[in-house]
TIKESE-494804 format. One line per field, with one value per residue (C-alpha): residue number from 1; residue in one letter; x, y, z. Coordinates in steps of 0.05 Angstrom, whole numbers, plus 32768, in hexadecimal, padded with zeros to 4 digits. Layout:
BEGIN
num	c(NUM;...)
residuo	c(A;...)
east	c(X;...)
north	c(Y;...)
up	c(Z;...)
//
This chain:
BEGIN
num	c(1;2;3;4;5;6;7;8;9;10;11;12;13;14;15;16;17;18;19;20;21;22;23;24;25;26;27;28;29;30;31;32;33;34;35;36;37;38;39;40;41;42;43;44;45;46;47;48;49;50;51;52;53;54;55;56;57;58;59;60;61;62;63;64;65;66;67;68;69;70;71;72;73;74;75;76;77;78;79;80;81;82;83;84;85;86;87;88;89;90;91;92;93;94;95;96;97;98;99;100;101;102;103;104;105;106;107;108;109;110;111;112;113;114;115;116;117;118;119;120;121;122;123;124;125;126;127;128;129;130;131;132;133;134;135;136;137;138;139;140;141;142;143;144;145;146;147;148;149;150;151;152;153;154;155;156;157;158;159;160;161;162;163;164;165;166;167;168;169;170;171;172;173;174;175;176;177;178;179;180;181;182;183;184;185;186;187;188;189;190;191;192;193;194;195;196;197;198;199;200;201;202;203;204;205;206;207;208;209;210;211;212;213;214;215;216;217;218;219;220;221;222;223;224;225;226;227;228;229;230;231;232;233;234;235;236;237;238;239;240;241;242;243;244;245;246;247;248;249;250;251;252;253;254;255;256;257;258;259;260;261;262;263;264;265;266;267;268;269;270;271;272;273;274;275;276;277;278;279;280;281;282;283;284;285;286;287;288;289;290;291;292;293;294;295;296;297;298;299;300;301;302;303;304;305;306;307;308;309;310;311;312;313;314;315;316;317;318;319;320;321;322;323;324;325;326;327;328;329;330;331;332;333;334;335;336;337;338;339;340;341;342;343;344;345;346;347;348;349;350;351;352;353;354;355;356;357;358;359;360;361;362;363;364;365;366;367;368;369;370;371;372;373;374;375;376;377;378;379;380;381;382;383;384;385;386;387;388;389;390;391;392;393;394;395;396;397;398;399;400;401;402;403;404;405;406;407;408;409;410;411;412;413;414;415;416;417;418;419;420;421;422;423;424;425;426;427;428;429;430;431;432;433;434;435;436;437;438;439;440;441;442;443;444;445;446;447;448;449;450;451;452;453;454;455;456;457;458;459;460;461)
residuo	c(X;X;X;X;X;X;X;X;X;X;X;X;X;X;X;X;X;X;X;X;X;X;X;X;X;X;X;X;X;X;X;X;X;X;X;X;X;X;X;X;X;X;X;X;X;X;X;X;X;X;X;X;X;X;X;X;X;X;X;X;X;X;X;X;X;X;X;X;X;X;X;X;X;X;X;X;X;X;X;X;X;X;X;X;X;X;X;X;X;X;X;X;X;X;X;X;X;X;X;X;X;X;X;X;X;X;X;X;X;X;X;X;X;X;X;X;X;X;X;X;X;X;X;X;X;X;X;X;X;X;X;X;X;X;X;X;X;X;X;X;X;X;X;X;X;X;X;X;X;X;X;X;X;X;X;X;X;X;X;X;X;X;X;X;X;X;X;X;X;X;X;X;X;X;X;X;X;X;X;X;X;X;X;X;X;X;X;X;X;X;X;X;X;X;X;X;X;X;X;X;X;X;X;X;X;X;X;X;X;X;X;X;X;X;X;X;X;X;X;X;X;X;X;X;X;X;X;X;X;X;X;X;X;X;X;X;X;X;X;X;X;X;X;X;X;X;X;X;X;X;X;X;X;X;X;X;X;X;X;X;X;X;X;X;X;X;X;X;X;X;X;X;X;X;X;X;X;X;X;X;X;X;X;X;X;X;X;X;X;X;X;X;X;X;X;X;X;X;X;X;X;X;X;X;X;X;X;X;X;X;X;X;X;X;X;X;X;X;X;X;X;X;X;X;X;X;X;X;X;X;X;X;X;X;X;X;X;X;X;X;X;X;X;X;X;X;X;X;X;X;X;X;X;X;X;X;X;X;X;X;X;X;X;X;X;X;X;X;X;X;X;X;X;X;X;X;X;X;X;X;X;X;X;X;X;X;X;X;X;X;X;X;X;X;X;X;X;X;X;X;X;X;X;X;X;X;X;X;X;X;X;X;X;X;X;X;X;X;X;X;X;X;X;X;X;X;X;X;X;X;X;X;X;X;X;X;X;X;X;X;X;X;X;X;X;X;X;X;X;X;X;X;X;X;X;X;X;X;X;X;X)
east	c(8000;8039;805D;801C;800C;8053;8051;800E;8024;8066;8045;8013;8049;8051;809C;80BB;80EA;811F;811C;8122;815D;817F;8174;8191;81CD;81DB;81D7;8204;8237;8236;823E;8273;829C;829F;82AC;82DB;831A;8324;831E;834F;8380;837D;8387;83BE;83E8;8407;83C3;83D1;841C;8435;8472;84B2;84BE;847F;848E;8478;8487;8455;841A;83D7;8397;835F;8333;836D;8379;8330;8333;8372;8352;8313;833C;8366;8328;8301;8310;82F9;82BA;82C9;82BB;8284;825D;8267;824C;8210;8204;8205;81D2;81A5;81AB;8197;815C;8147;814B;8122;80EE;80E8;80E1;80AE;8083;8088;80AA;80DC;80B3;80C6;8111;8135;8161;81A1;8191;8180;81C5;81BF;8178;818E;81C6;8192;8172;8128;80FB;80D8;8118;8110;80C8;80DF;8117;80E8;80B4;80E7;80FD;80B4;80A2;80D5;80D4;808E;804E;8026;8020;8033;8000;7FC2;7FD3;7FBC;7FE3;800B;7FF7;801D;803D;8063;80A9;80C5;810F;812E;813D;8187;8178;814F;818A;81B7;8186;8189;81D5;81DA;81B4;81DE;821D;8205;81F4;822A;8266;8256;822B;8256;821B;8240;821D;81F5;81AB;8179;8167;813F;8165;8144;815F;8142;8103;80F6;8140;8166;81AB;81C8;81BE;8176;8180;818E;814A;8112;80E6;8117;812D;80E5;80D5;8115;8101;80BE;80DF;810C;80CF;80AF;80E9;80FA;80B3;808A;8040;8018;7FF1;7FA7;7F6D;7F4A;7F87;7F90;7F48;7F54;7F93;7F6F;7F34;7F61;7F91;7F5B;7F33;7F6E;7F66;7F81;7FA9;7FCE;7FEF;802F;8033;806F;8060;8072;808C;804C;8020;8048;803C;7FF3;7FE3;8011;7FE7;8004;8044;8032;7FFD;7FCF;8005;8034;7FFA;7FE3;802A;802B;7FE7;7FFF;803E;8016;7FE6;801B;8049;8011;7FF1;8033;8052;808E;80C8;80D1;8111;80ED;80B2;80DB;8105;80CA;80D5;80A3;80BE;80AA;8061;802E;7FE6;7FBF;7F7A;7F64;7F1E;7F0D;7F27;7F63;7F9C;7FDD;8018;8057;8095;80CF;8114;812C;8118;813F;8135;813D;8178;8180;8139;8108;80D1;8089;8062;802E;7FE9;7FBF;7F75;7F44;7F1D;7EDC;7EC6;7F05;7F1F;7F51;7F73;7F6E;7FB6;7F9F;7F77;7FAD;7FE3;7FB7;7FAA;7FF4;8006;7FD2;7FF0;8035;801B;7FFE;8040;8064;808C;80AF;8098;80DD;810A;80ED;80A2;80A7;80D3;80F7;80CE;80DC;80C0;8079;8053;8082;80AF;80F3;80F5;8132;8120;8157;8142;8123;80FC;8129;8113;811A;80EF;80BA;80B9;80B1;8077;8056;8059;803D;8006;7FF5;7FF1;7FC0;7F8E;7F9C;7FC4;8004;803A;8071;8060;805F;809B;80AF;80A1;8059;803C;805D;8047;8001;7FF9;8009;7FD3;7FA1;7FA9;7FA2;7F69;7F41;7F4E;7F54;7F92;7FB2;7FF5;801A;7FFF;8014;805A;8060;8044;8070;80B0;80B4;80CC;8091;80B0;80AA;80F4;80F3;80AB;80BD;80B3;8070;8052;806C;8049;8008;8006;8037;8029;8027;7FE0;7FCE;7FEA;7FC4;7F83;7F93;7FA1;7F65;7F49;7F8C;7F8D;7F92;7FD0;7FAE;7FE6;801D;804F;8053;8093;80C3;809B;80C1;80BE)
north	c(8000;802F;8025;802F;8070;808A;807D;80A1;80DB;80E5;80E1;8117;814C;817A;817F;8190;8161;8198;819D;8152;8151;8188;8163;8123;8149;8168;8124;8104;813C;8138;80EC;80EC;811C;80E8;80AA;80C0;80AA;806C;8093;80C9;8094;8072;80B3;80CD;8098;80CE;80E1;80B3;80A6;8064;8063;804E;8015;7FF1;7FAF;7FC3;7F7F;7F5B;7F44;7F5A;7F34;7F5C;7F57;7F6F;7FAA;7FBF;7FBC;7FE6;801B;801B;8023;805B;8081;8075;80B9;80DF;80E6;80F7;80C1;80E8;80ED;80A3;8092;80BF;809E;8059;8070;808B;804B;8023;8052;8046;7FFB;8000;8029;7FF4;7FBD;7FE1;7FF0;7FA8;7FBA;7F81;7F52;7F15;7F20;7EFE;7F2E;7F0A;7F12;7F5C;7F71;7F43;7F5C;7FA4;7F92;7F73;7FB8;7FAA;7FCE;7FFA;8014;805C;805E;8044;8077;80B1;8097;8094;80DB;80F1;80D1;80FE;813E;8147;8168;812E;80EC;80B3;8084;80B0;80DF;8118;8151;813C;8155;8195;8171;8141;815C;8160;815E;8198;8196;8191;8153;8136;8142;811D;80E3;80DE;80E5;80AA;807D;8097;8086;8041;802C;8056;8041;8003;7FE1;7FFC;801A;805B;809A;807D;8090;805A;8037;7FFA;7FC5;7FC4;7F7E;7F62;7F89;7F8E;7F92;7FD2;7FEE;8030;8054;8053;8095;80B5;80A6;80D0;80BC;80D3;8111;8125;8121;8147;8180;8183;817D;81B8;81E1;81D3;81F4;822C;8240;8258;824A;8285;82B0;82B0;82DF;82B1;82AD;82F8;8300;82D3;82F9;833C;8325;8309;8344;837A;835C;834D;8367;83AD;83BC;83FE;83EC;83C5;838B;835C;8315;82E0;829D;827C;82AB;829E;8254;825B;828F;8283;82B2;82EA;82EA;8332;8366;838E;83C1;838E;836B;83AC;83B8;8371;8379;83B8;8393;8357;8380;83AE;8373;834B;8381;839F;835A;836D;8341;833D;8367;839D;839E;83A0;83DA;8408;844C;8481;84AC;8477;847A;84B2;84AE;84E0;84EC;84EA;8502;84F9;84B2;84A0;8483;8465;8472;8448;8460;8430;844C;8409;83C1;8381;838A;83D6;83E7;842D;8446;8460;8432;8444;8452;8423;8441;841B;842A;8419;83D8;83DA;8397;8375;839A;8362;8377;83C2;83DA;8422;8415;83E6;841B;8453;842A;841D;8466;847A;8449;8465;84AB;8495;8472;84B2;848D;84BE;84B1;84AD;8474;842E;8423;83DB;83DE;83AC;8391;83A8;837B;8360;8396;83D0;83E2;8403;844F;844F;8464;8437;83F9;83D0;8391;8356;831E;82EB;8314;831E;82D3;82C2;82F3;82DD;8293;82A1;82C9;828F;8261;8292;8282;8237;8235;820B;8240;8212;8214;8261;828F;82D6;82CE;82B7;82FD;830C;82C9;82CF;8317;8301;82CB;82FB;8330;82FB;82D1;8301;8346;832A;8352;8342;831E;8358;8388;8358;8354;83A0;83A8;8372;8385;834C;835A;836E;834E;8309;82FA;82D0;82BA;827F;82A2;82C3;8283;825A;828B;8285;823D;8215;81D4;81FC;8210;81C7;81B6;81EF;81D5;818E;81A9;81D7;81B1;81B1;819B;81D5;81E7;81E6;81BC;81EA;8208;8253;8268;8288;8276;825D;8213)
up	c(8000;8012;7FD0;7FA9;7FCD;7FC5;7F7B;7F74;7FA0;7F7C;7F38;7F4D;7F5A;7F1F;7F16;7ED4;7EB0;7EB1;7EFD;7F04;7ED4;7EFC;7F3D;7F1F;7F03;7F48;7F6A;7F37;7F3E;7F8A;7F8B;7F55;7F7E;7FB5;7F8C;7F54;7F79;7F4E;7F0C;7F23;7F3B;7EF7;7ED1;7EFE;7F22;7F4D;7F69;7FA5;7FA9;7FC5;7FF3;7FCE;7FFE;7FE8;7FC7;7F81;7F63;7F8E;7F65;7F80;7F77;7F57;7F94;7FC1;7F92;7F97;7FE2;7FE3;7FB7;7FE1;8020;8002;7FEC;802B;8048;800B;8036;807E;80B1;80D5;8094;8085;80CB;80BF;807B;809D;80D1;809B;8073;80B0;80B9;8071;8079;80B9;8094;805F;8092;80BD;8080;8069;8028;8030;805B;8031;8038;8072;809A;8086;803C;803D;8024;7FE7;7FDD;7FD8;7FA8;7F7B;7F71;7F7B;7F4B;7F7F;7F9F;7F87;7FA2;7FE5;7FE9;7FD8;8009;8041;8035;802E;8071;8094;806B;8051;806A;804D;8072;8044;8064;8068;802E;805C;807C;80B9;80FE;810F;814A;811C;810D;80C7;80B3;808D;8042;8053;807B;8042;8014;8045;8046;7FFB;7FFB;802C;7FFB;7FC1;7FE8;7FFA;7FB3;7F91;7FBA;7FE3;7FAE;7F74;7F4E;7F42;7F2B;7EF1;7EF3;7F03;7EC2;7EAE;7E87;7E42;7E36;7E76;7E88;7ED3;7EE4;7EF1;7EF4;7F0D;7F4F;7F68;7F8D;7F4A;7F2C;7F11;7F4B;7F81;7F5A;7F4F;7F99;7FAC;7F7F;7FA3;7FE8;7FD6;7FC0;8004;8028;7FF8;7FE7;8022;8020;8005;8036;8022;802E;805F;808B;8087;809E;80DA;80ED;80E7;8111;8147;814A;8145;817E;81AB;81F1;81F9;8238;823B;827C;826F;82A0;82A7;8291;82C3;82AD;82C6;829E;825F;8268;8279;8244;8208;81DD;8207;81DE;81C9;81D6;81A9;8195;8177;8155;8134;811B;80FF;80DE;80BA;80A5;808C;8061;8042;8033;8012;7FEA;7FD1;7FC5;7FEF;8001;804C;804C;8023;8053;8094;807A;806B;808B;809F;8068;8035;8048;803F;8057;802F;8010;7FC8;7FB9;8003;8004;8031;8008;8021;7FF2;7FF9;7FD4;7FDC;7FCD;7FB3;7FA8;7F9B;7F51;7F52;7F7E;7F60;7F6E;7F3B;7F56;7F49;7F8A;7FA5;7FAF;7FE2;7FE8;8020;8019;8042;8026;803D;807B;8087;8046;8054;805B;8061;80A1;80BD;80B4;80D0;810E;8118;810D;8141;8173;8166;8174;81B7;81C7;81B5;8181;8153;810B;80EE;80DE;80D6;80DA;80F3;8130;815A;8194;81DA;8210;820D;81E7;81D9;819F;819E;81A3;8176;812E;8111;8138;8100;810F;80FD;80CF;8107;8136;8100;80F0;8139;8141;8101;8114;8159;8139;810B;8147;8166;812E;812F;80EE;80E9;80DF;80C5;807A;807C;8078;806C;8022;802D;8026;7FE3;7FC8;7FE5;7FCD;7F87;7F8A;7FAB;7F75;7F3E;7F59;7F85;7F67;7F20;7F0D;7ECA;7ED2;7EB0;7EE5;7F1D;7EFF;7EFD;7F43;7F61;7F3F;7F0C;7EC5;7E99;7E5C;7E7C;7E70;7EAF;7EBB;7EE8;7F2A;7F1C;7F00;7F39;7F67;7F41;7F27;7F50;7F73;7FB4;7FA2;7F99;7FDD;7FFD;7FE0;7FF7;803D;803F;807B;809E;80E7;8118;813F;8183;81A1;8188;81B7;81AA;8188;81B8;81F7;8233;8241)
//
């Protein structure tokens, strides 16, 4: 059942042939760098010099020569890495045994079984990595409970490298891609770790890490409702350790939450990268009126793609129908709070936190990316949303989808607004934002389990 599901799941991921080829090429290059000792020794006899006192006239048996070369090249990979590879290989074998993938193979024959390259090896390898690195449970096909830990993409790469090492060096399968023998159908040669199945999954696993899940309008509405209605207490009270444990939602007060809400809405509507949003200064913003309507104008001096300036200003208008997407109101509220706190409206708008519900009085004290991410994740836990798939890029990605699917903006307008080239000379990013498999995963996880058992980020244990 596991193998069947893994095959279906892996086939359902939309990954281009070019991405798979690149992933295979990277894996081949990495493995080749570790196993090319024999070839280099053959091409250059001086690569590893033998002491002169060695008895050169002694005739060596072929098997002894192979052992000598293996021993000499053993330390091409450091011993600690080899030990880790062995531990990961044992974990893979245990995974296969526990999931009854090799139930008919006696323990003392497992080594010979692996050398025989069973047909489903690539599926088993991808399933093992998926069981540790993915949001989707390989048994139920549903999102995992938020309490279940996932390994990082770097760890997933190490897991694959361990399998590549096992078959490439120990089983002498080298760096040839996994291929079916056309003369004997059903038999294979090459390295199972360097297969389309495994490469396809690794491309997806990399996307999971590098591509934060898009913020959506429904989640923005929940954040707005929670933050807007948060209890207001003008008296700053020290938080005891016991209170932090009993009331984890007290990681910040209403002031910090209003600052975050303004940051969320401006970032999403202007498709800002996190470093662009955090570095907004009071001088970059102007709250004015046009025909009796309040308008927020944001004039950035530079962007990632326009370091020398000359950037068209962003004009943000009120949205009475969607107050959770109203950056004008959110900013006005934050500006009013700053006035009451006697915060000078110069320097950075989004300041570093100071204690429970205060911000720095220093104009140059910008909120750091780490602090923002911690606050953002805690805020997501407030509304029972698993924060792990989201990152500092979620608002730019989500804003792109919001403008396209809700506001019905033409793609050319979105490109111009978000700083992408209008001539579509590099359309990959914009179309990944709009049509990538991330949208499919979001739909599959629409009924995601809540994060009620989460520990608040940064809370004391």
